[in-house]
C-alpha positions as CSV (number, residue, x, y, z in Angstrom):
1,M,10.9,5.2,6.0
2,P,8.4,2.8,4.3
3,R,7.4,3.4,0.7
4,K,3.9,4.5,0.0
5,T,2.0,1.8,-1.9
6,N,-1.0,2.2,-4.2
7,R,-3.7,-0.3,-4.8
8,L,-5.5,-0.6,-8.1
9,T,-8.5,-2.7,-9.0
10,L,-8.5,-3.6,-12.7
11,Q,-10.9,-5.7,-14.7
12,L,-8.8,-7.9,-17.0
13,P,-10.1,-8.8,-20.4
14,P,-10.6,-12.6,-20.9
15,E,-8.1,-12.5,-23.8
16,F,-5.3,-11.4,-21.5
17,V,-6.3,-14.0,-18.9
18,E,-6.5,-16.7,-21.5
19,L,-3.0,-15.7,-22.9
20,C,-1.6,-16.0,-19.4
21,D,-3.3,-19.3,-18.7
22,G,-2.1,-20.7,-22.0
23,D,1.5,-19.9,-21.0
24,G,1.1,-21.1,-17.4
25,V,1.6,-17.7,-15.8
26,T,-0.7,-15.6,-13.7
27,P,-1.8,-12.2,-14.9
28,E,-0.3,-10.8,-11.6
29,M,3.1,-12.2,-12.5
30,V,3.0,-10.6,-16.0
31,L,1.8,-7.2,-14.8
32,T,4.1,-7.0,-11.8
33,G,7.0,-8.0,-14.0
34,F,6.2,-5.4,-16.6
35,I,5.8,-2.7,-13.9
36,A,9.1,-3.7,-12.3
37,D,10.9,-3.6,-15.7
38,L,9.4,-0.2,-16.7
39,A,10.1,1.4,-13.3
40,G,13.6,-0.2,-13.1
41,I,12.8,-1.9,-9.8
42,M,15.7,-4.1,-8.6
43,N,15.2,-6.8,-6.0
44,W,18.7,-7.4,-4.6
45,A,19.4,-10.6,-2.7
46,D,21.1,-8.7,0.0
47,N,18.2,-6.2,0.3
48,P,15.0,-7.9,-1.0
49,R,11.8,-6.0,-1.5
50,A,8.9,-7.0,0.7
51,D,6.4,-6.4,-2.2
52,G,8.2,-8.9,-4.5
53,Y,8.6,-6.6,-7.4
54,S,11.8,-7.4,-9.4
55,S,13.0,-6.5,-12.9
56,N,13.4,-9.4,-15.3
57,G,16.7,-8.0,-16.7
58,S,18.4,-5.1,-18.5
59,D,16.9,-6.0,-21.9
60,E,13.5,-6.3,-20.5
61,R,13.8,-2.9,-18.8
62,R,15.0,-1.3,-22.0
63,M,12.1,-2.9,-24.0
64,A,9.5,-1.9,-21.5
65,M,10.7,1.7,-21.7
66,E,10.8,1.6,-25.5
67,Y,7.1,0.4,-25.5
68,Y,6.1,3.1,-23.0
69,E,7.8,5.9,-25.0
70,R,6.5,4.5,-28.4
71,V,3.0,4.6,-27.1
72,G,3.6,8.2,-26.1
73,Y,2.8,8.1,-22.4
74,P,5.6,10.6,-21.4
75,W,3.9,13.2,-23.7
76,F,0.2,12.6,-23.0
77,N,0.0,15.7,-20.8
78,G,2.4,17.9,-22.8
79,G,5.5,16.6,-20.9
């Protein structure tokens, strides 16, 4: 069964775009990488994901979750 996908249109601040440009990466690469790390998305060679999302590694997954929890997102709605 195919996974449901969600589309989001987001205006990016020029500071973020300039940061990415300065490092030679696209904003899409940075955001999809962070999303994959936070969600623990693995892109296995024997079962690749069509959407291209793939974690950057175990340390990156841990640090993304630490950021998410430190900001307090899990508790925003009393969770």
